[in-house]
N, C-alpha and C positions, 0 to 999 in steps of 0.2 A: 824543642823548636817546631816539630811537626806537625802539635796541637794547635799551635798558634796559628800557623799558616794556613790549617784549613778550618779556621774558625771562622763564622759567618756571622757579620753583625747587620744592625740596623741599616749602616751606611752602605754595606754591599746590597742592600735589597732596594734602596732607594737610588742609589748610582744607575743601573738601567734606565729605570722609569724616568729621571731626569734627562740621563742621553738621548732618550727614545722620546721624547715628550710628542716631538711633531709624528710619529707615525701613531701614537695613541690617540691623538686626535684626529688624525685623517682616520682610523680606522673606526674610534665614533660618530664620525661626521658623515664617513661613507657609509655606516651601517643604518644610521638616522636618516639620511635621503634617502636611501634604497626603502626603505621600508615607507616612508613619506610618499616618495613616488608612486609605492606599490598600493597606498593606501588610497594615494589621489584615484589612479587608473580601475581599484576596483570599486569605489564610489559610484566611476564614471560607467562603468561598463555593467551590462545588465548582467543580473543575476544568476541568469543560466548562463553565462558564455563559457567555455572550457578555461578560459586564462582568466577568471574571479577567482582568485583562492581563497579570499576572503571577502565574501558576500553578506548583506545585512541577512542575518537570520533571524526570524522570530520563533516563538514558542509559547502560544495558550496553555493554560494550565486548569484542571478542575480539581478542587480537593474532594475526595472520597470517604465517608465513616465508615468504618466495620465493627461494628459490634462483634465481641465473643462469644460464640454460640454458645446455648444453654446445653446441658447432658442431654434433654429429652429432644435437640433435634436432632440428633444424628447424624450430624453434618462430618462428624471428625472420621465417620465410618466411612463417609462417600470419598473423601480425599487419602489417597494410596499415602501411606509411610514416606515413600520416598519422597514424593512432591514435599512432604515439611520439611525435609533436608534443606531446600533451596532459601527457607528463613534463616539459616544461619551465617547468610552474608549480609545480612540488615542488623545482625543484634538482636532481632526479637524473640520471645517465645514463642513456640508452636501455635500458629493460630490458623486451622484448615480455611478459613474464610481470604486470608490474605495470600495463602498457596495458591487457591483455586484463583483469586483475579491474577496470578501472575501468569499462571498458567497458562489462562484464559489472552491476557495481553501476547502473550509470542506464540498464540496456535495458530498452526498452518490457512485454520478455517478463517479467523480474524484477517490475517497477513493476507489471505490470497482475494477476500471478500474486498477489503481496500484497495489493493492492487486493481482490481477488474472496475470498480465505480469509478474510480479516480483515475484509471488510466495511466498508471504508473509505470507500466511494462513499456508504453512509448516513452515517455519520460528519462527514463534508463536505458533508450536505444535497445528495446527490445532485448534486456537482459534476461540470461534464465532464473527461471521461477523461483531457484533457492539463493539466487545474488537481491532478485526481488524482496524477496522475504527476508534478508538478512538486513539490507538498506533499510525497507520499512523497522523495524526492527529496533534498528539503531536511532532512528527519530521518534519511536513511540519508548515514553521512559516511565520509569514509577520509582516515586520516591517514598520511603516509609516516615513518617514523624509519631509522634504519640508513645504514649508506656500502656502496652496490654495490660502489665499485671498490675500497674496504679488505677488505671481507670478502668480498665475492663473495655478499651477498643481502641482501634487505629486510626490514623489518618493517612490516607493514600493521595498523595501528590500524580497525578496522570499530566503527562504535556505530551505534546508531538512539536518537534522542530520542521521548521522549512523557510525558505527564502521569500515564500507568497504568505505573508499573515491571513490572505482570506482563506486562502486553500487550507494551509495548518488549522485553521478552526473550524473547519467544514470536518477535515478528516478525523480531528478531536472528537468532534460531536458523534461523528458516524460510528466510532470508535468506542465512546462510552456507552452507545446504544447497545451496540452488538455485545459490548462486555456484561453490562447490568441484565441485557436478556437472557443472554447464557448462563449470569449466575443465577439469577431467580430460574430459570429453568431446572438447573441442576440442584439448587438449594428448595425454594419455596413449592416448586410444581409437586414433587414428591409427597409433600404433605398435603398441598390443597387436592392431590387427586385423593390421597386418603382421608381427607375429610369429607370430599364428595360421596366416597363410597361408603364411609360410615351412614352419613345423610340417607343414601339410599336404603340402606341396611336398615336404617331406624325405622325410615316407613314402612319397608316390609315388616320388621320385627313388631312394630306398633298394630298393625295389620291383624299380625296372629296373634299378639296379646290379646286386641280387645275381641278377638272371633272366642280365644279361650275362655274370655272374662263372659261373654255373654252365652258359650255353650254352658258354663258351670250356672249361671243364672238362670238359663231355662229348664235346665236339670234341678234344681233347687226348689223354681216356681212349679214344677211339675209333680217331683216327687217328695218336697219337703226340705227343712233345712235340715235334716238329722235323720237320716233312714235308722241309724242304731237305735235310738229313744223313739220313732216311730215304730219299728219293730217289738220293742219290749210293750209299748202302750197297746198294740194291738193283741200280744200274746196274753197281758195280763186281761183284756175286755175278753178275749175267749175263755179264758180261764174262769172268770168270774160268770161270763153267761154258761159254762157249763156246771159251775157249783149252783146256780139257781136253776138249772135243770134237775139236776140231782135232789138237790131241796124240795120241788114241787113232784117228781115221782114218789119220794117218802112221802110226803102229804099224801098224795091220791091213795098209796098204800094203805096209811094208816088210818084215812076214811072209814073203809072198807063198803063204799059206798058204789054203785053197778055203774058201768061205761057211759050208760045214757042219762046219766045224773047230771042236772044242769051243774053244778057245783064242779062236777069233774070234767063234763065238757070245756068249764071255761077255764080251769088250770091247764086241761090239755093244747087246748088254741095258744096259750100263755107258753107252752114248751115249746109248740111247733113255731112260734113266734121266734120265740130265742133259738132256735135251730137256724132258722132262715137269717137270723143276723148271722148268728157265727160262719155260717156258709157265704154270705155276703162278705166278711171280713175276711173269711178266707183267700175269696178270689177278688180281693179288690175293690169289690162293687161300693163298700161302706167301710168306713172307721168304726163305725159304733158308737159316734159321740165323744169316744176317749181321746181323740185327737183332731187339731182345727188341720193338721196337713191332709193334702190330698190321700184317697186311700191306696196303698200298696199292698198286692198278693202278697202275701209269707213269703211263698215257694220262690219269689223272684227278688225276696230282700238280698240273699246272698250274692247274685249277681248284678242286680243295681249298685250294692254298695262296692264294687269292685268296676264296676261302671263312673262312679261317684271318686273313687279313688283316682281312676285313671286322668279322668278329671280337672281333679282339683290340683293333680301332678304335672298337667299340662299347664295350667294357669300359673304352677308358683315357677316351673324351668321358663316358661315367655318371660315371667318380670324379671327371672335371675339376666337372662342374654338381655332384654331392654334395657335392665340398669345399667349393666357390663358395657352396652355399644354408647349408653348417653354419656358415662363416664369418659370412656375413650373419645365421643366426638368432640365431649368440652376441651379434653385434654390435646387432640388436634386442633381444634380452632385457636385456644392459647398458645400452641407452639407455630401457627400460621400467622398469628398476629406479631408474635416475638421474631420470628425471621425476616418478616416484613420490611421491619426496620434495619437489621442486617446491610446492607446496601444503600446509604444515602448520601446524595450529593450536597454537600455543604455548599463549598466556593460554586459559584453557577460561573459557566464558560463564555466567556469575553475576548474579544478580537484584541488581540494585543496593539496599543498603540505607540510603545519602541520596539528597538529590536534586542532581542537578547545579546548576539556576538555578531561582530567580536566588540570588544570595547577598544575603539582606537585609540583614547588616551593612554589607556594600558598599554596596549601594543607599541605605540612611540616609547613611553618611556623605559618597557622591555629593551626595546631596540638601541636605546641610549646606552643601558645599559651592558647588553651583549658586545655592542662596538668596542666599549670600553675596556671589556675584562679580553675580547680578540686582541687589542691593540697591546695590552699587557700580555699578554700570554706572546704575541710578537716580539714585543721588546726583550723580553728575558729571552726569547728563542736567537735572537740577533746575536744578543752580548753572548750566549751561550756560544755560538759559533764563531763571535769572534776571539774568544778566550781559546777557544782551544785551536783556533786556525795557528794564533801565538805559538802555543805548543808545537816544540818540533814532533814528541812521538804523536800527539793527536793532529797535528795538521796531517800527517802521513798517512794517519787511518781517514782523516776526511778526505784526503785527494784521493785514497783508492776507495772510497766510496760515490763520488764524484764521477772516476774510471769507469764505474758500474753502470752508472745513468745512461739511458738509450740516446737521450738528447745531447750529451756530453761525447758518446761513441761517434754519432753523426758529425759533428761538430770538427773532432779528430781527423776522421776521415776526408 
């Protein structure tokens, strides 16, 4: 029997609603009327009025595309690992470009610049700098779209909310300029500076390389293309002349003619001529007709060969340095061109023509529902109090609660 007494049916739920339908209707009408009057008043009052709790708010928006940085750009090493943790709230893969834009958008430098240029301090009644930053940070919003894993890029919607649509547009335009400037300073300017440094080094190394090649060419022009071959040729020439001299001496001795004999004199002249030629070859005055290259003294050949090796080594070293710098320069140019496309404005900024908030029709619809559910709650509460009042035990408890209320005690007094 006790189970049947405590069992609640659909009629038990509907009965309080039917009994107090007027209360429900009055609550719904009262809340709806209040919100209607509030909307009308807010539409009449200026947006800057403190009584205007629902001013028309506008939100201009700009869409920015962020490419995923390449391994060569080194951007991942520029952004601290702690910054990348911000991306977890967006559900995106770690993207240092996105983390950098988010940090720049809420940086004190950006917020203070906007506050000073657009005089937000006076607008917020000279609020402390920290509160001014928080107010601007709430108005400047970033929303991430796109799939970086699939397309290799992200789309970031940057917007600014304010009751003045022209002011909101100008603030957002300035904010985008500041974010883009700082973004390029952090990501692209280091690469540009690297390229400029490599270009300067290329000019210097190119000059050194040309000087080294000119020194090698002058050395080869002066002493010949191959000192080793030239020295061997000169040695062979001297040996051949020595053999001719020995042969001439043997012929003179074999003739048994006196020294004043014309034949002997002629042979002695030939010997002296060859001896002079040997002396000229040794001194470098002549090559003896055995080499087309300029004559080089034999005793100077070791030193010249050492000098030639140094000059040739300098040319090779400068060539290697020049080739390395050219390779790094081309890599820097490719890197700079790639990073230049990282931050791109896709959707240009426009002054909004329609308000973003509030949706007054939606507000009215929600107010009707709120009023209805408030009436239902009050209907059940009134019915519950009535039932408990009819119960003697519960009625005593209710009277005890009433006696403890301040206004009840004043009334009794």
